[in-house]
C-alpha positions in Angstrom: -38.8 -54.9 117.4 -40.6 -55.0 114.1 -42.2 -57.8 112.1 -41.4 -59.0 108.7 -43.9 -57.5 106.3 -42.7 -59.1 102.9 -40.9 -62.3 102.4 -39.4 -63.7 99.2 -37.8 -67.1 99.3 -35.1 -67.4 96.7 -33.2 -70.5 95.4 -29.8 -71.3 97.2 -27.8 -70.5 94.1 -29.2 -66.8 93.7 -28.2 -64.1 96.1 -31.1 -62.4 98.1 -29.8 -58.9 97.6 -31.4 -59.2 94.0 -34.8 -59.0 95.6 -34.3 -56.4 98.2 -35.2 -53.4 95.9 -38.3 -54.9 94.2 -39.6 -56.0 97.5 -39.4 -52.4 99.0 -41.7 -51.3 96.3 -44.4 -53.3 98.0 -44.0 -51.7 101.3 -43.0 -48.2 102.6 -40.8 -49.0 105.6 -38.9 -46.5 107.7 -36.1 -49.1 108.5 -34.5 -51.9 106.7 -32.8 -54.5 109.0 -30.5 -57.2 107.3 -27.3 -59.1 107.7 -24.0 -58.0 106.4 -24.8 -59.7 102.9 -26.9 -56.6 102.2 -23.9 -54.2 102.9 -23.7 -53.0 99.3 -22.9 -49.3 98.5 -25.6 -48.9 95.6 -28.3 -50.6 97.6 -27.6 -48.5 100.8 -27.6 -45.3 98.6 -31.1 -46.3 97.2 -32.3 -46.7 100.8 -31.1 -43.2 101.6 -32.7 -41.7 98.6 -36.0 -43.3 99.6 -35.7 -42.0 103.3 -35.2 -45.7 104.6 -32.7 -46.0 107.3 -30.6 -49.1 106.7 -29.5 -51.1 109.8 -26.8 -53.5 108.3 -23.5 -54.6 109.8 -20.4 -53.7 107.7 -18.7 -56.3 105.9 -15.2 -57.2 107.2 -12.6 -55.8 104.7 
């Protein structure tokens, strides 16, 4: 399993997903592993454009 290469603590009232895209500009990952809070279409599409494989469980709908 990989190691975290970038961390960005956020205040409790702010969603972490807002920091995902800017943080990826600091590294060049092959894979993005996250919890279901990151299961958002536009973010996943951006990963795929950049050649990053998202490993994110789907939200229950």
